[in-house]
C-alpha positions in Angstrom: 50.8 207.6 87.9 47.2 207.7 89.1 46.1 205.5 91.9 42.5 204.8 92.9 41.1 204.5 96.4 39.9 200.9 97.0 36.5 200.6 98.7 36.3 198.9 102.1 40.1 198.7 102.6 42.3 200.8 104.9 44.2 203.4 102.9 47.4 205.2 103.7 49.2 208.0 102.0 53.0 208.4 101.8 54.0 212.1 101.3 57.6 212.4 100.2 59.4 215.8 99.9 61.4 215.9 96.6 62.6 219.4 96.5 66.2 218.1 96.7 65.7 216.4 93.4 63.5 218.9 91.6 64.9 222.1 93.2 61.3 223.2 93.4 60.8 224.3 97.0 58.0 222.6 98.9 57.4 220.0 96.1 56.1 216.6 97.3 54.9 213.4 95.7 52.2 211.2 97.2 51.6 207.5 96.9 48.8 205.4 98.3 48.7 201.8 99.7 46.5 199.5 101.7 49.0 199.6 104.5 51.7 202.0 105.7 54.3 199.6 104.3 52.5 199.4 101.0 52.3 203.2 100.6 56.0 203.4 101.5 56.9 200.7 98.9 54.9 202.5 96.2 56.8 205.7 97.0 60.2 203.9 96.8 59.2 202.5 93.4 58.1 205.9 92.1 61.3 207.5 93.2 63.4 204.9 91.4 61.3 204.7 88.2 60.2 208.2 87.6 62.9 210.3 89.3 65.8 207.8 88.6 66.9 207.8 92.3 69.5 205.3 93.4 69.0 203.2 96.6 70.8 205.7 98.9 68.7 208.6 97.6 65.5 206.6 97.9 66.4 205.7 101.5 67.2 209.3 102.4 64.0 210.6 100.9 61.8 207.9 102.5 63.3 208.8 105.9 61.8 212.3 105.4 58.4 211.0 104.3 55.2 211.2 106.3 52.9 208.2 106.2 49.4 208.8 107.4 46.0 207.1 107.2 43.6 208.8 104.8 40.7 210.6 106.4 37.3 209.1 106.1 36.0 211.9 104.0 38.4 210.7 101.2 36.9 207.2 101.2 34.4 206.3 98.4 30.7 206.3 99.4 29.0 202.9 99.7 26.0 202.4 97.5 
């Protein structure tokens, strides 16, 4: 899944460690949203649809997630 940064809207990233699912140490997935809750929701949906996680697995992984604002240097330039 590819997500695009939206111009002139706050952006957040949700970084979810998934090494328990993939057995690949230090593996993470990242989702984006216009709010922290939106980024988290996108992560929950990705875990369920792509990785086939059940609700308890999703909750456990989301508890380990980091949600942060995206730095200004990642924002698209205005024209």
